[in-house]
C-alpha positions in Angstrom: 62.7 89.9 119.2 64.1 91.5 116.1 67.6 90.9 114.7 69.5 93.8 113.3 72.3 92.8 110.9 74.8 95.4 109.8 75.8 94.6 106.2 78.2 97.6 106.0 81.9 97.6 106.6 81.2 100.4 109.1 81.0 99.4 112.8 79.8 100.8 116.1 76.3 102.0 115.2 73.5 103.5 117.3 70.1 101.9 116.8 67.2 104.2 117.5 63.5 103.1 117.2 60.8 105.7 116.7 57.1 105.2 116.9 54.7 106.4 114.1 54.6 109.8 115.7 58.4 110.2 115.6 58.9 109.7 119.4 62.0 107.8 120.4 61.0 104.5 122.1 64.4 102.7 122.2 68.0 103.5 121.7 70.9 101.1 121.9 74.6 101.1 120.9 75.5 98.2 118.5 79.1 97.0 118.4 78.6 93.7 116.7 77.6 93.0 113.1 74.5 91.1 114.2 72.4 92.0 117.3 69.1 90.7 118.7 66.9 93.4 120.3 64.1 92.6 122.7 61.0 94.5 121.5 58.3 92.8 123.6 57.6 96.1 125.4 56.5 97.8 122.1 52.8 97.8 121.2 51.5 96.7 117.8 52.1 99.3 115.1 54.6 100.9 112.7 58.0 101.9 113.9 61.0 103.4 112.2 64.5 102.0 112.8 67.5 104.3 112.3 71.1 102.9 112.3 73.6 105.7 112.5 77.2 106.4 113.1 79.4 109.3 112.2 79.6 108.3 108.5 76.3 106.4 107.7 72.6 106.7 108.3 70.3 103.9 107.4 66.5 103.8 107.9 64.1 100.9 107.9 60.5 100.1 108.7 59.4 97.7 111.5 55.8 96.5 111.7 54.7 94.7 114.8 51.5 92.7 114.5 
């Protein structure tokens, strides 16, 4: 599991997770400031997390070992 916490005043984000090749592997709407996402179906590797709404885009790196 991974917990995503929105530290911005903005709300209602979409979380998209991409694999190292840029292929979308998970997409979820986030309506709370703190959300736990089940990632047990993802293989080990490097992933990119994108939090986005109509005003803000945030990117982060996720490494699953």
